[in-house]
C-alpha positions as MATLAB code, in Angstrom:
seq = 'MLLNPLTLDWSRHETVLGCAFVLAAAICWAANILVGWVHRWIATPLQLLP';
ca = [
     -22.556  -25.945    7.025;
     -20.263  -23.878    4.861;
     -21.213  -25.390    1.531;
     -24.694  -26.549    0.655;
     -24.118  -28.871   -2.319;
     -27.694  -28.493   -3.516;
     -27.396  -24.733   -4.084;
     -24.118  -24.757   -6.023;
     -23.804  -24.730   -9.797;
     -21.566  -27.776  -10.302;
     -21.263  -27.186  -14.051;
     -18.956  -24.181  -13.479;
     -15.232  -24.900  -13.213;
     -14.745  -22.077  -10.679;
     -17.303  -23.600   -8.315;
     -15.637  -27.008   -8.317;
     -12.188  -25.456   -7.871;
     -13.387  -23.236   -5.014;
     -15.008  -26.160   -3.206;
     -11.822  -28.191   -3.623;
      -9.802  -25.347   -2.067;
     -12.193  -25.113    0.880;
     -11.987  -28.878    1.402;
      -8.174  -28.833    1.182;
      -8.023  -25.984    3.706;
     -10.223  -27.925    6.134;
      -8.001  -31.000    5.811;
      -4.862  -28.903    6.415;
      -6.474  -27.276    9.450;
      -7.381  -30.686   10.912;
      -3.871  -32.020   10.282;
      -2.398  -28.975   12.019;
      -4.567  -29.596   15.088;
      -3.487  -33.237   15.222;
       0.198  -32.314   14.934;
      -0.269  -29.786   17.736;
      -1.717  -32.452   20.020;
       0.888  -35.114   19.272;
       4.037  -32.976   19.207;
       5.998  -32.583   22.458;
       6.752  -28.879   22.762;
      10.041  -27.874   24.398;
       9.021  -24.242   24.960;
       5.989  -22.460   26.401;
       3.240  -21.299   24.036;
       4.287  -17.693   24.688;
       7.834  -18.453   23.518;
       6.522  -20.199   20.416;
       4.330  -17.286   19.296;
       6.960  -15.337   17.315;
];
């Protein structure tokens, strides 16, 4: 677990903002994985690297 909600000081604005950024990054990462599965690639992974 990356964030233990019991150990964080939720009264600080920076803590809430940081946790929101981590959550948004995780959602973006999951969306990227789903797009990668669904999309039909027309090139090999080696050609798509650059």
